[in-house]
N, C-alpha and C positions, 0 to 999 in steps of 0.2 A: 304156539308157545305163549303161555300166560305170564305176564310180568306183574308182579305184586310188590308192594312196599310195606303195607301194614302187617303186623302179626296176625290180626283177625283174617285178613285176606289170604295170608299164607296157609293158616290152619284150614280155611275152607277149601283151598286148592289142594292141599295135601289129603283132605278126607275124600276127595274125588278120585284119588289115585289107588286103584286096587292092585294087589300084588307087590312084587318087590320094587324097591325104590333105591336107586343109586344117588349119592350126593356128592357134588364137587364144590367145596367151599373155596372162594377165590377173593382176591382184593382187586379184581378187575385188571384193566389194561392187558387183555388176554393175549397169549402167544400160542404157538404151536404145542408147547408142553401142556398148557391147560387144556387145549382142544383134545390132546391125545388122552387125558383123563376122562374128559367128557365121552369120548369115543369108547373107551373101555367100559365106563359105567353103562353106556347105552347097550353094549354087547352083552353084559352080564345081568341086566335088570330089565324089568318091564317098563319102568318109568325112570326119568332123571330129573333131579332138581339141582339147580346151580345157584349159589349166593354170590353176590358182588357186594363187598363191604370193605372199605379200607379202615382197619381197626385201629383207633387211636392209641389204645392202651398197650400196644406192643412196640410203640415207637418211644425212644428215649428223648430227653430234652434237646439234645443237639442233633437228632436225626431228621430224616427228610419227609415227615408227615405232610407238611404243606406243599412240598414239591413232588410228592408221589404221583406218578402219571395217572390220569383219569380220563376216560372217554367212553361213557356208557353207551351211546348210540353205536359206536364202533364195536363194542363188545357184544351187544345185542345182535347186530348184523352177522357177527362171526358165529354166534350160537344157533341162529334160526335154521340153518341147513342141517344141523346135527341131530334133530329130533328131540330137543330138550323140551320137557313138559312144563316146567315152571322155573322162572328166574326170580329170585327174591332179592330185593335192593333195600335192606333196611337203612335207617339213618342212625347216626351216633346217639342222638337223643332218645331213639326207641331202645337202643341196645343198653345204654347207660343213662337211665333217667335220673332226674334230680334226687340227691340223697343216695345214690348207689353206693354200696359198701360190701358186696359179696364177691369173693375171689376164689379162684381155684389154683392151687399150687402143686406141682409135682416136684417134690423137693430135691432129691439127689440128682435126678437126671437134668435138672434145670441149672445146675451149678457150673459145670465145666464148659469149655469151648465157647459157643455163642453166648452162653449164659454169663460167663466170666467177662465177656466184652460188652454185653448189653444187659446190665442189671434190670430186673423186673420184666425183661422181654417175654419170657415164657410164662409168667403169670398172666400177662395180657393174652398170650396165644391160648393157654389152656382155658382161660375163663370164656373167651369169645367162642372157641370151638365147642365147649360144653353147652353154651347158650344156643348155638347153631344146631347141634345135635338134638337138644331138647325140643327145639321148635320144629325141625324137619322130620324127626323120627325116621331116619333112613335105615335101610337094610344093610347097606354097605357105603362106606365113605372113602373117597379117593384122594390121595396125596402124592406128591412127587418126591423121589428119593434125593432131589437136589437139596431140599431142606431136611437133612437127615436127622438132626437132633429134634426138630419140630415133630417129625414122624415118630421118633422114639418116645418123646414126651406124650404124645396123643395116644399111642399104643398103650402106654402105662396107665394114663388117665382112664382109658376105656376099660381096661382090666380092673383097675382099683375101684372105680365107681359103678361097675357092673352095668355099663351101657349095653343095651341089647343090639349090638351092630358089630360088623366086621370092618376093620381098617385094612384098606388095601393100598399098599405103597408101590408106585409104578416107577419103572426106570427113568433115569434122567434123559430128557430130550435135548439134543445137542445140534448146533449149527455146524456148517462146514468148518473144519479145523479144530472142532471139539469144544468150542465155547458152549457152556451150559446156557440153555435159554432162560431168560430172566427178564422181568419188566424193567428192571434197572439198566439193562443193556442199552436202552434208549439214551442214557446220559453219556455213553461212550462216543468219543469222536473216532474217525477212521483208524488213526494210528493206535489209539487205546484198544479198540476192538481187536485189531490184529494182534497186539501185545498180549491181550487177555487170553489167547489160546495157550499161553504158557501155563495156566492152571491145569489144563488137561494134559499137556505134555509132562508136567512135574508128577502128577498122579500116575501117568502111564509109565514113567521111568521107574517109580517106586514099585508099581505092580509088576513090572518086568523083573526087578530084582527079586521080589517075593516069589515069582514063578520060577526063578532060577535056583531058588532054595534058600534065599536069605530070610532069616526069621528075627533078627535083631531089630527091634522097633526103632531105636535111635538111628541105626544105619538107614532105615527107610526114611525117617524124618529128615535126616542130612541130605539124602538124595533129592527130596523134594525142595529143600531150601536151596541147594546147589542150582537146580534148574530154574527156580524163580529168580535167583540172583543174576542170572544170565540176561533177564529182561529189564532194561533200564527204566521202564515206566512202571514196573510192578513195585509196590511197597508192601512187603509182607507183614501181616499182623500176627498170624499164627499158623503153624502147621501141627498136625496131630496124627498119631497113630494109637488108636484107642480100642478098648474092647467094644464090640458091636452093640452089646446089650447095656453095659453099665456106663459106657463112654469114658471110663477111667483110662488114663495113659498107660500103655504097655511097656514092659521091658522086652519081652519076647512074644511073638505072635504064635499062639498055640491053637486057637479056634478061630471063629469068625471075628474080623476086625474092620475098623472104619478108618481109612485115610481121609483127612479133611484139612481145609485151610480157609483162611480169609485173606484177601489181598486187595489193596486199594490201587485203583488207577485214577490219579487225580483225586477228585472228592467221591468218586463211585467205589462203593465197597462190594466186592463179589466174593461169593462162597462157591465151593465145589467139593466133591467127595467121590470116593471109590470104595467098594467092598472087597476085602480079601477073604478067601476061604468060604465063599458063599455064592 
């Protein structure tokens, strides 16, 4: 496993890789969800590149950039047994040099849901992912379904800008009780971690309604809110039942839809989602 920091070293390492290359971009502090992406990339490609970069431009002024968990040596130890060819660890100064002024925006898809709560977040996401794709030149790039809107934004960007790669979105990895794996779970204490399983329970309750024939989107949203309200530690920011492709809120579910939510436990903000009709 080759570990490189500079863009020149990355390009040299990339040129040495013949055949298909799977790419897993991460912000580090890896968990089993990230490792499952790496495993799938390894299974589907001849080579695998992983990036570790905490991207400052996707954090808002009052968000947790300085507190975001980092442990590079731990991450590298987790990746070594998985057959990763190259790990790229760029710096913020390399990605955003002095005078930087070029941005990528996926306009409509970035506005609702997380975009409404976190202005400019997806501008930062789209920009850094475009830069990572440009540098790594992967055959396929792997993302988790947990960040459903991020995946939608990246799929749209790849289509609109004609990137010659395939975006592969992999199922959410969950702990016992259904809690979606996330680097931010580190911030939860024992009672919050137990309480946070309510996100999965609320999604499951709405999905059960859907599978029993309910198609009224507001009824599904109300069911999620009802289950979340039963957990004293949960502070719901939003729940959504939206069209899977446009992310616009639905009145009735007719095709593929996305159930999603953002919920606080103390100062820790968690997101989760489930797909209907797909």
